[in-house]
C-alpha positions, 0 to 999 in steps of 0.5 A: 473495539477500540479507536486505534483497531476501529481506524485500522479496520477503517484505512484496510477497507479504505485502501479496498475501495481504492481497490474498487476504483481503479482500472483492472491494469492499474490493479496488477502488481505491483500497484503503481501509486502514482496511477491511483494520484492521477485521480486526485487533481488536488495532490502533487508530489515532490520528489527531492532530497529530504535529508533521510526523512521517507516523506511527509504530506501537507495540506493547503487550507488555502488552496485546499490541495495537498503535497506529497514529498518523497526522498528519492536520493537516499531511499531505493525504489521499494521504499519510496513506493511505500512512503507514498502509499503511506502518505496517501493513506493520510490524505485518504484517511482525511488525517489532515482535515477532518480527523487531524486529532488522532492522536498520531500513533493511530495516524502512523498505524493506520496509514501503514494499514491503508499501504499495506493493503494497497500494495499487498492486498489480503487476498492476494497475500495469502496466495503467494505467501509461500511463495519464495521471498525474492519473488514475491518482493518483486510482485509486489515492488516492496522491501523485504521489511515492509512485507514482513511487517505486512505479515505480522499485521495479517497475523495480528488481525486474523491469524495470517500463519495459521490459515496460510499453513491450512490453504494449499499452495497455488502455481506461480501461473495461478499468480501471474493472473494478479502481476503486470506479467498477465498482460505481457502473457495476454499480448504475445498470444 
């Protein structure tokens, strides 16, 4: 296994680890990345006009704290969510510290893999793959581009397209259990 594949698989497993540590409500879709960050007192988020730059994260070696800056002026909420998850990936994957010498390409691809798994978990992607795109985009709270990129990633990793063709279609009611809508339904009964 080459360096890129190793780091991508590690990124996916790290996102799965994060999923295991958050509460049931925090796992419901769409995942609020800021809920995850609250567990890390060493991370601060700053939202401002970055003049077209999606966002970035930096580490202060003196204070041992991270700053994630997001452009909340030039990008819509779905893009901001993915950018925040991507930057959180850099932090969880220790790209600023332990693995700062990795190539930028490997860091960016693995941060994307982390963000994809965090916001669009593989298990649920398989269950929702045959749903209309507008429903799925709302479910995950991501852009069409991020969703298509995630499908391509899963296709490259495990032949996503072939597997979904073989799977039975789930009803929307079955998938609701993974979304924040399940809380509304549970509370109204």
